[in-house]
VEXVOKE-562232 format. One record per residue (C-alpha): x, y, z; residue in one letter. Coordinates in steps of 0.02 Angstrom, whole numbers, padded with zeros to 5 digits, always signed. Each point is the difference from the previous one (the first is absolute). Example, Ala and Ser with C-alpha at 12.3 -4.5 7.8 and 13.67 -1.06 7.14 Angstrom:
% residues 2
+00615-00225+00390A
+00069+00172-00033S
END
This chain:
% residues 810
-01909-01193+03419X
-00100-00054-00150X
-00012+00181-00060X
+00189+00023+00013X
+00028-00162-00095X
-00119+00049-00141X
+00082+00173-00010X
+00170-00084-00013X
-00062-00114-00141X
-00073+00148-00096X
+00160+00102+00017X
+00108-00151-00046X
-00094-00038-00160X
-00007+00184-00043X
+00190+00006+00010X
+00014-00156-00106X
-00117+00076-00128X
+00094+00166+00005X
+00164-00089-00036X
-00069-00096-00147X
+00034+00052-00182X
-00124-00028-00140X
+00002-00011-00189X
-00110+00067-00139X
+00007-00085-00169X
-00096-00001-00163X
+00006+00015-00189X
-00034+00155-00107X
-00086-00025-00168X
-00080+00114-00129X
-00180-00010-00061X
+00051-00136-00124X
+00066-00102+00147X
+00179+00021-00061X
+00131+00024+00138X
+00071+00175+00019X
+00187-00006+00030X
+00092+00131+00105X
-00154+00086+00071X
+00030+00097+00162X
-00079-00073+00158X
+00014+00095+00165X
-00067-00027+00175X
-00014+00164+00097X
-00038+00029+00184X
-00015+00160+00099X
+00139-00036+00124X
+00136-00095-00094X
+00103+00000-00157X
-00090-00052-00157X
+00042-00171-00071X
-00004-00032-00186X
+00046-00122-00137X
-00027-00020-00187X
-00089-00146-00081X
+00100-00137-00084X
-00008-00047-00184X
-00156-00105+00036X
-00083+00138+00102X
+00030-00073+00174X
+00044+00104+00152X
+00042-00036+00183X
+00018+00131+00137X
+00077-00071+00158X
+00047+00060+00175X
-00169+00084+00032X
-00051+00034+00181X
-00177-00014+00067X
-00080+00166-00048X
-00108+00085-00131X
+00081+00022-00172X
-00052+00083-00162X
+00047-00111-00147X
+00030+00088-00167X
+00034-00084-00167X
+00048+00114-00144X
+00070-00010-00175X
+00015+00130-00137X
-00154-00006-00112X
-00113-00080+00132X
-00111+00066+00139X
+00076-00019+00173X
-00075-00138+00108X
-00014+00051+00184X
-00072-00086+00153X
+00017+00017+00190X
+00011-00156+00109X
+00051-00063+00170X
+00149-00116-00013X
-00007-00124+00143X
+00038-00155-00103X
+00074-00051-00167X
-00111+00061-00141X
-00011-00066-00178X
-00094+00117-00117X
+00000-00125-00142X
-00017+00094-00164X
-00020+00190+00000X
-00064+00076-00163X
+00062+00173-00051X
-00111+00101-00115X
+00077+00096-00144X
+00004+00189+00017X
-00044+00053-00176X
+00039+00184+00027X
+00169-00040+00076X
+00041-00118-00143X
-00040+00137-00124X
+00110+00120+00096X
+00148-00117-00011X
-00014-00075-00173X
-00061+00152-00094X
+00083+00150+00080X
+00188+00003-00018X
+00085+00166+00029X
+00131+00066-00117X
+00181+00030+00050X
+00042+00172+00067X
+00160+00104+00004X
+00051+00107+00150X
+00150+00117+00006X
+00104+00014+00161X
+00152+00105+00036X
+00128-00129-00060X
-00103-00125-00100X
-00166-00038-00080X
-00111-00146+00050X
-00095-00107-00125X
-00142-00075+00103X
-00066-00163-00076X
-00086-00081+00150X
-00163-00086-00052X
+00018+00075-00175X
-00022-00077-00171X
+00186-00043+00002X
-00014-00120+00147X
-00039-00152-00109X
+00171-00006-00084X
+00177-00016+00064X
+00115+00130+00076X
+00089+00027-00166X
-00168+00049-00076X
-00017+00136+00132X
+00173+00071-00039X
-00044+00004-00185X
-00144+00116+00045X
+00094+00106+00126X
+00031+00179-00060X
+00184+00036-00035X
+00050-00184-00010X
+00060-00080-00162X
+00021-00188-00026X
+00095-00047-00156X
+00122-00138-00048X
-00010-00082+00172X
+00045+00163+00086X
-00096+00116+00114X
+00048+00182-00022X
-00048+00162+00086X
+00074+00166-00059X
+00108-00091-00129X
+00081-00108+00134X
-00031-00165+00087X
-00085+00028+00169X
+00030-00095+00160X
-00146-00115+00042X
-00064-00002+00179X
-00146-00095+00076X
-00066+00079+00160X
+00158+00107+00012X
+00110-00154-00013X
+00113-00017-00150X
-00011-00144-00124X
+00174-00039-00065X
-00011-00103-00157X
+00055+00032-00177X
-00117+00093-00118X
-00066-00157-00082X
-00018-00090+00168X
-00100+00145+00072X
-00118-00007-00148X
-00024-00187+00025X
-00036+00025+00185X
-00128+00138-00032X
-00082-00096-00142X
-00022-00150+00115X
-00079+00101+00143X
-00186+00039+00007X
-00053+00182+00000X
-00151-00034+00111X
+00098+00044+00156X
+00080+00160-00065X
-00057+00161+00079X
+00105+00128-00094X
+00161+00037-00093X
+00109+00145+00058X
+00105+00078-00138X
+00140+00089+00095X
+00102+00099-00125X
+00090+00093+00141X
+00037-00133+00133X
+00021+00075+00175X
+00151-00035+00111X
-00087-00152+00077X
+00024-00097-00161X
+00166-00067-00058X
+00108+00125-00095X
+00029-00136-00129X
-00100+00015-00162X
-00122+00125-00071X
-00189+00003+00019X
-00092-00119+00116X
-00157-00101-00035X
-00075-00048+00167X
-00141-00128-00014X
-00116+00010+00150X
-00105-00152+00048X
-00159-00005+00104X
+00002-00042+00185X
-00076-00156+00076X
-00148+00046+00111X
-00096-00165+00005X
+00066-00167+00057X
-00005-00137-00128X
+00074-00060-00162X
-00003+00049-00182X
+00102-00039-00152X
+00013+00020-00186X
+00073-00087-00150X
+00037+00086-00164X
+00092-00040-00158X
+00029+00054-00177X
+00068-00065-00163X
+00079+00109-00134X
+00046-00058-00173X
+00111+00090-00123X
+00075-00050-00166X
+00100-00144+00075X
-00035-00058+00177X
-00137+00006+00133X
+00035+00085+00166X
-00091-00047+00159X
-00028+00081+00168X
-00083-00083+00149X
-00016+00067+00176X
-00095-00031+00159X
-00018+00109+00157X
-00066-00052+00170X
-00046+00103+00153X
-00046-00060+00174X
-00034+00104+00154X
-00042-00038+00179X
-00016+00124+00142X
+00188+00018+00020X
+00082-00081-00151X
-00007+00052-00182X
+00081-00107-00134X
+00027+00023-00186X
+00070-00118-00131X
+00020+00029-00187X
+00074-00121-00125X
+00021+00031-00185X
+00087-00086-00142X
+00035+00068-00174X
+00047-00136-00122X
+00035+00081-00168X
+00110+00004-00153X
+00059+00161-00081X
+00056+00022-00179X
+00109+00143-00061X
+00057+00023-00179X
+00127+00141-00012X
+00107+00059-00144X
+00161+00097+00027X
+00103+00098-00126X
+00177+00060+00039X
+00116+00102-00109X
+00180-00017+00056X
+00095+00159-00037X
+00182+00044-00030X
+00056+00176-00045X
-00180+00056-00019X
-00032-00136-00130X
-00103-00159+00015X
+00118-00148-00018X
-00119-00139+00049X
-00186-00022+00028X
-00080-00133+00109X
-00182-00051-00008X
-00061-00115+00139X
-00169-00082+00022X
-00042-00056+00177X
-00134-00123+00052X
-00021-00017+00186X
-00117-00125+00084X
-00008+00017+00187X
-00093-00109+00123X
-00053+00058+00174X
-00095-00076+00144X
+00023+00111+00152X
-00085-00052+00161X
-00035+00143+00121X
-00065-00023+00177X
-00046+00147+00112X
-00061-00025+00176X
-00029+00092+00162X
-00057-00035+00178X
-00048+00147+00109X
-00036-00025+00185X
-00087+00138+00097X
+00061-00021+00177X
-00121+00135+00058X
-00070+00165-00061X
+00173+00079+00005X
+00125-00135-00051X
+00015-00113-00151X
+00129-00118-00073X
+00018-00054-00180X
+00094-00128-00101X
+00013+00026-00188X
+00081-00101-00137X
+00027+00006-00186X
+00065-00156-00087X
+00046-00007-00183X
+00046-00161-00088X
+00057-00010-00180X
+00044-00185-00025X
+00138-00047-00120X
-00110-00122-00097X
-00122+00138-00045X
+00117+00148-00024X
+00084-00024-00167X
+00051+00107-00147X
+00053-00043-00178X
+00073+00139-00108X
+00038-00037-00181X
+00090+00134-00100X
+00064+00007-00178X
+00123+00136-00051X
+00046+00047-00177X
+00161+00100-00024X
+00018+00117-00150X
+00154+00094-00057X
+00004+00185-00048X
-00066-00044-00174X
-00150-00090+00078X
+00065-00169-00054X
-00036-00147+00115X
+00162-00054+00084X
-00058-00131+00123X
-00139-00058+00115X
-00001-00068+00177X
-00143-00081+00093X
-00010-00010+00190X
-00110-00102+00116X
-00001+00055+00181X
-00093-00119+00116X
-00012+00050+00182X
-00089-00049+00160X
-00023+00109+00154X
-00056-00028+00178X
-00055+00126+00131X
-00043-00019+00185X
-00047+00161+00087X
-00054-00018+00183X
-00048+00151+00103X
-00059+00005+00181X
-00052+00146+00110X
-00049+00015+00183X
-00101+00154+00043X
-00057+00083+00162X
-00116+00150+00020X
-00054+00092+00157X
-00140+00128+00004X
+00008+00122+00145X
-00154+00060+00094X
+00014+00165-00090X
-00098-00012-00162X
+00118-00022-00148X
+00161-00021+00098X
+00088-00158-00055X
+00169-00086-00001X
+00044-00148-00111X
+00154-00107-00030X
+00048-00143-00114X
+00146-00112-00043X
+00020-00077-00172X
+00104-00132-00089X
+00011-00042-00184X
+00096-00146-00073X
+00014+00012-00189X
+00080-00143-00097X
+00017+00008-00190X
+00092-00122-00113X
+00013-00015-00189X
+00081-00117-00124X
+00016+00032-00186X
+00072-00100-00145X
+00046+00099-00157X
+00042-00081-00168X
+00049+00101-00154X
+00030-00061-00179X
+00089+00109-00129X
-00034-00015-00187X
+00071+00070-00160X
-00127+00057-00130X
-00092-00141-00088X
+00083-00130+00112X
-00100-00130+00095X
+00135-00062+00117X
+00072+00122+00128X
+00182+00045-00012X
+00008+00031+00189X
-00093-00054+00155X
+00013+00084+00169X
-00077-00049+00164X
+00003+00070+00176X
-00099-00023+00160X
-00033+00118+00145X
-00056-00030+00177X
-00045+00149+00107X
-00078+00020+00171X
-00042+00138+00121X
-00042-00017+00184X
-00059+00154+00094X
-00037+00009+00186X
-00090+00154+00062X
-00035+00049+00181X
-00093+00157+00053X
-00072+00077+00156X
-00120+00147+00002X
-00097+00106+00126X
-00131+00135-00033X
-00090+00121+00117X
-00157+00103-00035X
-00058+00141+00114X
-00152+00111-00028X
+00045+00173+00064X
-00176+00068-00021X
-00157-00035-00099X
+00083+00076-00153X
+00185-00044+00016X
+00106-00157+00018X
+00182-00045+00028X
+00086-00158-00064X
+00174-00069+00028X
+00092-00162-00029X
+00163-00091-00030X
+00060-00151-00097X
+00156-00108-00013X
+00037-00115-00148X
+00135-00129-00030X
+00028-00080-00171X
+00119-00143-00038X
+00013-00055-00182X
+00106-00135-00084X
-00002-00014-00190X
+00092-00139-00090X
+00030-00027-00185X
+00088-00150-00074X
+00026-00009-00187X
+00059-00153-00095X
+00069-00015-00176X
+00028-00149-00111X
+00163-00036-00089X
+00004-00158-00104X
-00165-00043+00083X
+00083+00003+00171X
-00085+00109+00131X
+00118+00124+00085X
-00014+00142+00125X
-00001+00172-00079X
+00098+00090+00135X
-00008+00169-00086X
-00191+00001+00009X
-00025-00078+00173X
-00011+00097+00161X
-00077+00015+00173X
-00065+00170+00052X
-00036+00037+00183X
-00105+00150+00051X
-00042+00065+00174X
-00104+00152+00042X
-00059+00083+00160X
-00131+00136-00004X
-00059+00108+00146X
-00151+00114-00020X
-00093+00121+00112X
-00148+00111-00043X
-00126+00122+00071X
-00147+00093-00076X
-00134+00123+00048X
-00171+00028-00076X
-00134+00130+00031X
-00171+00021-00078X
-00127+00140+00011X
-00156+00037-00100X
+00098+00085-00139X
+00182-00053+00023X
+00091-00166+00014X
+00187-00021+00024X
+00111-00151+00022X
+00188+00017+00022X
+00131-00128+00045X
+00183-00048-00007X
+00079-00171-00018X
+00187-00025+00027X
+00089-00157-00057X
+00179-00058+00028X
+00065-00139-00113X
+00158-00103+00020X
+00037-00126-00138X
+00141-00111-00061X
+00013-00102-00159X
+00141-00123-00034X
+00044-00099-00156X
+00099-00155+00054X
+00074-00030-00172X
+00065+00176-00030X
+00022+00039+00186X
-00083+00168-00028X
-00087+00085+00145X
-00130+00136-00011X
-00038+00088+00164X
-00125+00142+00015X
-00067+00101+00146X
-00128+00136-00024X
-00135+00099+00092X
-00151+00060-00097X
-00140+00119+00051X
-00175-00023-00070X
-00119+00145+00034X
-00183-00009-00050X
-00125+00143-00003X
-00182+00009-00054X
-00110+00155+00015X
-00183+00004-00054X
-00118+00149-00006X
-00188-00023-00020X
-00051+00151-00102X
-00183-00047+00021X
-00104-00158+00010X
+00043-00054-00177X
+00173+00071-00037X
+00168-00044+00078X
+00178+00062-00026X
+00152-00098+00062X
+00189-00001-00009X
+00119-00144+00038X
+00186-00034+00015X
+00094-00158+00044X
+00167-00087-00021X
+00013-00185-00039X
+00139-00129-00020X
+00017-00148-00119X
+00132-00121+00062X
+00073-00122-00127X
-00077-00172-00002X
+00120-00133+00060X
+00005-00079-00174X
+00058+00166-00074X
+00150+00004+00118X
+00073-00167-00057X
+00160+00038-00097X
+00017-00159-00103X
-00058-00029-00177X
-00149-00112-00030X
+00004-00058-00182X
-00167-00030-00086X
+00089-00062-00157X
+00173+00016-00077X
-00026+00183-00042X
-00117+00070+00134X
+00027+00019+00187X
-00067+00097+00148X
+00104+00072+00142X
-00021+00106+00155X
+00108+00122+00094X
+00037-00016+00187X
+00040+00186+00006X
-00172+00057-00054X
-00061+00153+00092X
-00178+00020+00064X
-00115+00109-00103X
-00068+00154+00090X
-00158+00087-00064X
-00068+00172+00043X
-00182+00023-00052X
-00106+00159+00003X
-00187-00002-00037X
-00132+00136-00015X
-00179-00062-00017X
-00175+00068-00018X
-00161-00100+00019X
-00158+00084-00063X
-00181-00051+00017X
+00062-00146+00109X
+00024-00103-00159X
+00138+00072-00108X
+00182+00016+00050X
+00143+00090-00086X
+00178-00027+00060X
+00161+00083-00053X
+00157-00090+00057X
+00189+00009-00009X
+00116-00147+00039X
+00190+00004+00012X
+00088-00170+00006X
+00181-00009+00056X
+00102-00156-00044X
-00143-00101-00076X
+00038-00186-00019X
-00044-00074-00170X
+00037-00158-00095X
+00068+00067-00165X
+00043-00101-00154X
+00170+00037-00078X
+00077-00075-00157X
+00187-00034-00004X
+00050+00040-00178X
+00169-00088+00018X
-00058-00169+00064X
-00180+00005-00066X
-00069-00034+00174X
-00160+00071+00072X
+00011+00052+00182X
-00144+00035+00119X
+00082+00102+00137X
-00078+00062+00161X
+00074+00172+00023X
-00031+00171+00075X
-00039+00134-00127X
+00039+00181+00043X
-00171+00080+00024X
-00176+00000-00068X
-00133+00134+00007X
-00186-00014-00034X
-00144+00121+00016X
-00175+00010-00067X
-00185+00029+00024X
-00119-00139+00052X
-00190-00007-00007X
-00110-00129+00085X
-00184-00027+00039X
-00121-00132+00059X
-00175+00059-00039X
-00177-00055-00043X
-00053+00038-00178X
-00178-00064+00020X
-00083-00114+00127X
+00075-00163-00064X
+00159+00067-00079X
+00156+00050+00097X
+00165+00055-00073X
+00177-00003+00065X
+00117+00108-00105X
+00179+00055+00019X
+00119+00088-00117X
+00176+00068+00011X
+00108+00115-00102X
+00178-00020+00060X
+00183+00031-00040X
+00139-00123+00040X
+00184+00036-00023X
+00155-00088+00065X
+00189+00001-00010X
+00094-00165-00008X
+00176-00060-00027X
+00040-00084-00166X
+00104-00144+00070X
+00054-00056-00175X
+00057+00175-00050X
+00124+00051+00134X
-00139+00039+00125X
-00059+00149-00100X
-00147+00086+00085X
-00149-00014-00117X
-00180+00056+00020X
-00172-00056-00059X
-00162+00096+00023X
-00177+00002-00067X
-00174+00072+00028X
-00132-00135+00013X
-00184-00027+00038X
-00105-00142+00066X
-00183-00021+00041X
-00116-00137+00060X
-00189+00007-00003X
-00100-00133+00091X
-00188-00011-00024X
-00102-00105+00121X
-00180-00045-00041X
-00132-00095+00100X
-00152-00087-00072X
-00157-00092+00054X
-00116+00051+00140X
+00111-00069+00136X
+00163+00068-00076X
+00065-00179-00007X
+00073+00021-00175X
+00146+00120-00020X
+00113+00046-00145X
+00171+00083+00002X
+00071+00081-00156X
+00172+00081+00017X
+00116+00084-00124X
+00186+00031+00031X
+00121+00102-00106X
+00183+00038+00034X
+00098+00106-00123X
+00186-00029-00034X
+00102+00037+00157X
+00181-00002+00059X
+00066-00136+00116X
+00182+00030+00040X
+00093+00003-00167X
-00144-00084-00092X
-00161+00058-00082X
-00153-00111+00021X
-00129+00009-00139X
-00184+00039+00026X
-00129-00127+00059X
-00189-00012-00009X
-00113-00125+00087X
-00187-00032+00012X
-00070-00118+00132X
-00179-00061+00026X
-00062-00103+00147X
-00176-00061+00049X
-00048-00064+00172X
-00162-00082+00059X
-00042-00020+00184X
-00096-00156+00050X
-00091-00073+00150X
-00026+00163+00095X
+00181+00053-00024X
+00072-00162+00065X
+00080-00034-00169X
+00050+00086-00160X
+00068-00044-00170X
+00096+00113-00118X
+00051-00002-00183X
+00113+00123-00087X
+00133+00039-00129X
+00156+00103+00032X
+00091+00095-00138X
-00134-00041-00127X
+00096+00069-00149X
+00169-00066+00059X
+00078+00174-00002X
+00091+00002+00169X
+00166-00066-00065X
+00141+00124-00023X
+00172+00034-00073X
+00149+00057+00103X
+00132+00104-00091X
+00172+00034+00075X
+00100+00110-00118X
+00140+00122+00044X
+00188+00013-00038X
+00057-00178-00044X
-00159-00084+00067X
-00137-00056-00119X
-00124-00129+00068X
-00182-00031-00046X
-00107-00122+00100X
-00173-00050-00059X
-00093-00073+00149X
-00145-00117-00038X
-00090-00067+00154X
-00167-00089+00021X
-00099+00156+00043X
-00162-00050-00084X
-00083-00121+00119X
-00175-00074+00012X
-00045-00014+00185X
-00127-00098+00100X
-00016+00013+00189X
-00109-00057+00144X
-00022+00043+00183X
-00100-00093+00132X
-00023+00053+00181X
-00055-00122+00134X
-00029-00001+00186X
-00066+00155+00088X
+00038+00120-00143X
-00050+00149+00107X
+00148-00020+00115X
+00131+00134-00014X
+00183-00032-00026X
+00140+00025+00124X
+00138-00042-00125X
+00172+00076+00023X
+00156-00018-00105X
+00164+00030+00091X
+00163+00020-00090X
+00141+00123-00001X
+00072+00112-00135X
+00165-00090-00030X
-00090-00154-00071X
-00048+00104-00151X
+00182-00007-00053X
+00004-00191-00009X
-00064-00009-00178X
+00099+00027-00157X
-00045+00097-00155X
-00085-00092-00141X
+00090-00028-00164X
-00096-00031-00160X
+00144-00089-00087X
END
C-alpha cells in the first residue's frame, strides 16, 4: 500500500513538473559592458521547435514557454563570437549579464570588404545587382543614378529616351515624375537587392508605357526589427530644398511589416524668358518679350506601408497602402511675368505685368489586398489582388494684370480673374496571375485584369466687372469620364545552355465615355488592342551574347489631357485638353550584341502612331498662346546605343552609355489650316559615371559624372544642347551604420536650355533657367538589427500613373 502511494506521488509530481513552463532571461553586453541591441538569442532542443527572440535596446532578452528538457542556448550578433551553452531547464533561469567577444576577423570582413555592383543580361532585361555593394549607404535614387542605361535629369527618369514605369517587387508605383523622385530619394538603399532594367517588358507587365524599372528588395529571413532615417539638403541660387525619410521593418514568424514615411519641403525657382514674333502675311507685325519668375513651394508627405501574413508555407495575405498628402498651406506657387510689346519697327508699344498666385491640394489614397498560393509543385503559383485608389486634387488661382503705356507709371487698364478647379478620380481593379513551370527549363504564365475608372473634373472661372465678381460661364465646365478596361495575357519562356526565348501576347479591350456638361458633347470609344512581346537570346560563347526583341506598347492619355476646357494662366496664355485624344501605339524592334560580358551595342527602330503631345501654338490674330494636348500624326526614331559597366582598376569603376539617334515626326499645324508639317534631327547623348573608393576599408567614395545631350527634336520644337558635371563624396561611419555625403550638381551651371518652335506662322523662343546647380549635403543612419533583410512590397496598378498632369514652366 505504501509503495503504491509513493508511486502515485512520484507520478503525480512528474506530471505537474511536465506541465510546467519555464523562462530564461538575461542581458547581452559587449566587452565594454555596453548593451548589445537586437542580438539573436535562440533556445534549441532535439525534439521540438526552436524558440528565439532578439534583445531589446538595453540588451535584455526573455524566452518563455520552455518545457522541462535540455536546451542549447545560442547568442549571436554580427561582428561578435557566438556564445553557446547547453543546460537543463527545470526552473526559471536568469543568466544575468552575458558578455560577447568581438570577432575581429568577422568585423574586418564586414567593414572592409564591400563588393562592387554587377550587371547580368537575361533574355528580356538586364539586372544591376547592388546587394551589399558600395551603393548601399545612399538612397534608392542614388542607385538609379548609377544604373546602366538610366538617365536622371530635370526631375525625370529616362530609359531609351522615354520615361520608364517604376515597379517595386513587380508592383507598380503610380506617382508623378517628381513625386517618384521624392519617394526614391527618401528611401534607404540598404535594403535594395537589384534593379531590373526591362527595355522589352513581357506580356505579364501592363501594356501601358515603355521600359520598366523594377526595384527588387531583399527578403526577411530573421525575425526582429530594423530601421533607418535619412535626409538631405540642397541649396541653389535662391532656396534650400529638404528631403527627410524614415523606413521601418518588423518581422515575426508569420507577419512581416514595412512602413516608410518621407517629406520633401522645398521651394523651386524658375526664371524663364520667352520671345514671340506674331506674323501676318509672312511679316512680323508684333514682338512680345516676357520674363517669368516662378517661385513654387512644396511639402509632399508620402506614406508607404505593408503587412504580409504567412498563413502557412503555401498561403499568404498582404495589405498594401500608399498615401500622398500635399496640404494646401504648403503647396503654393507665385508667378510674376512682365511682357513688353514691340511693333514691327521694334518700338515699345505697351507693357503688362501679371501676378498669378495659386494654391493646390492633393490627397491620393491607395489600398490593395493581395493573396498568393504556392502549390506543392515547385514554382507553381497563383496570386490575386483587388485595388482601390481615391485621388482628390483641387486648385485655386488669383490672377491680376496691369497694363501700361510706355513711360507711364499708372496702368491704363486692370484685369482680374480667379479660377477654381478640382478633379476626383476613383479607380477599382481586380487582377489574377498564374505561373506554371512546365519543365526545368520552361515556364508558362497567364493572367487577367479588370479596371474601372470614374473621373469628375470641375472648373469654375470668375471675372470682375466694376470690381464685382461674376461667373465666367464661357470658361466653366464639368467633365465626366468613365473607362472600363479588360485585359488577358499569356506567355511562354524556355531556356537552354545556349538559347533563351520568351514570347507572350496581351489583349486589352477598352470602353470609354467622356461628357462635357456645358457643351453637352459626348465622346464614346471602344477598341481592342493586341500587344505581342518577343525576346530571343543566343549565347555565342561564355562572354558574347546576341539578342533580338520586339514589342508593342500603348500610351493612354492622362485624364488631365482629356479635359476639354481652357485653363487660363494669364490673360494671354491657356492650356486645354481634348476628350477625343487617341491612345499612342508604339512598335519597337531591337537588335543587341553584348561582348566580353561588359559592353553592349543595341540598334533599335521605334514607330509611334498617334503620339500625344502638349504643343504650344501662337494665335496671330488674338495674340494668345495656347498649350494644346493633341495627337500628332506619327513619329519615328532609330539609332545605335552603347553601354557598359566595367572596372578600370581595382578602386575605379565606370558606367558609360552613349547614343546616336534620329527622331522625326509629323504634326498638324493647328494655326495654319491643319497643314501636316514635319520636324526631324540626328542627335547624340552620352553619360560617363566614374566611381572611386578610398581608404583601407573603402569607407570613402567619390562619384564624378558627366552628361552631354546635343540639340534634339521634341515634336515641333528643337531643344538646345546641355552639359552637366556632378561630383559627390560619401563617407561611411560606425561600421556602415551611418554615412554622410557632400556634393555639387551641375558645377558649371550648363544644364539650362533653349526651346525653339519655328515653322510657317509660328515663331517662339523659350529660354529656360532652372536651379540646376545645387550644393548637396546628406546623411543616413541605420538602427536596430541592421542585418535583417527587407520584405517590402509596393502594390499599385497602372492606371494611377495617369493621375498626374504635365508640368508647365510658365
